[in-house]
C-alpha positions in Angstrom: 86.5 111.1 97.9 86.5 107.9 99.0 87.3 105.5 96.4 87.0 101.7 97.2 89.2 98.9 95.1 88.7 95.4 95.6 91.5 92.5 94.4 91.8 89.1 95.1 89.6 87.4 93.3 90.1 84.8 90.4 89.3 81.1 88.4 89.5 78.5 91.5 88.0 75.3 91.7 85.6 73.1 93.9 86.8 73.0 97.8 90.1 75.6 96.5 90.3 79.3 98.2 90.4 82.5 98.2 90.8 86.2 99.6 89.2 89.3 98.9 90.9 92.9 99.6 89.0 95.8 100.1 90.9 99.5 99.7 89.4 102.5 101.0 90.9 105.5 100.0 90.2 108.9 101.0 88.6 110.9 103.6 86.2 108.9 105.5 84.2 109.8 108.2 82.8 106.8 111.3 82.1 103.9 109.7 79.0 102.3 111.0 79.1 99.5 108.1 81.6 97.2 105.9 80.2 94.1 104.2 80.9 92.0 100.9 77.8 91.4 98.9 78.3 89.1 95.7 75.7 89.0 92.9 75.6 86.2 90.3 74.3 86.3 86.3 70.8 87.3 85.8 70.3 87.1 90.6 70.0 90.4 92.7 73.3 91.6 94.5 72.9 89.8 97.8 74.9 90.7 101.3 77.4 87.4 101.7 78.7 89.1 104.9 79.4 92.5 106.8 80.2 94.5 110.0 78.2 96.6 111.8 79.2 98.3 114.3 81.7 98.0 116.2 83.1 94.5 115.3 79.5 92.8 115.3 79.8 90.4 112.1 77.3 88.6 110.5 77.0 86.2 107.7 74.8 85.0 104.7 73.6 81.2 106.4 75.1 79.5 102.6 78.6 80.7 104.1 78.7 80.6 107.5 81.3 78.6 108.1 83.1 78.4 105.2 84.0 82.7 104.3 86.0 85.3 106.8 85.2 89.0 107.3 87.7 91.2 108.9 89.0 94.0 109.2 92.4 95.8 109.4 91.7 99.8 110.9 94.6 100.7 110.6 94.5 100.0 106.9 90.5 101.2 106.0 91.0 97.6 103.9 88.4 94.9 104.9 88.6 91.4 103.5 87.0 88.3 103.2 88.1 84.7 104.0 86.7 81.8 101.7 87.0 78.7 102.1 85.4 75.5 100.6 84.6 77.9 97.6 81.7 75.8 95.5 80.1 75.8 91.8 77.3 78.7 94.2 79.9 81.4 94.8 80.9 81.9 91.9 80.1 85.2 91.0 80.5 89.3 90.8 81.7 90.5 94.4 81.8 94.7 96.3 82.5 95.6 98.7 81.1 98.2 100.3 80.7 100.6 103.0 78.7 103.3 105.2 80.0 105.7 106.8 78.8 108.7 108.1 80.7 111.8 107.4 77.9 115.3 107.7 75.9 112.5 105.8 75.2 108.8 105.7 77.0 108.3 102.8 77.3 104.9 100.9 80.4 104.2 99.2 80.9 101.3 97.0 83.7 99.0 94.6 83.3 98.1 91.4 83.5 94.2 92.0 85.7 91.7 90.8 84.5 88.5 89.8 84.9 85.2 91.5 84.4 82.3 89.8 83.9 78.3 90.7 84.7 76.0 88.8 85.9 72.0 87.7 
């Protein structure tokens, strides 16, 4: 059974940085998508950044130029480097993986809280 465990969240001041990690364990098939989503209180869960088949990356407009998504294939770990954090980045951040093992399977992590506050 595939499991995702996020880490790296916390409290940071505006302008600060955090690096989120998402470690995958278990046997996965071909990965078609890995990405980060976030959900603020009372809002829907939105895509922050993702890596689609291969190395194509995509970012929400609100984080372009500030956040960088990367992947360590050997370690099956996904990262999100977040720089110049803003108050509106406060949310629970979730890691998501879609992989093909017999059928397409979607796995979510448990989430990690990121709070930007002065």
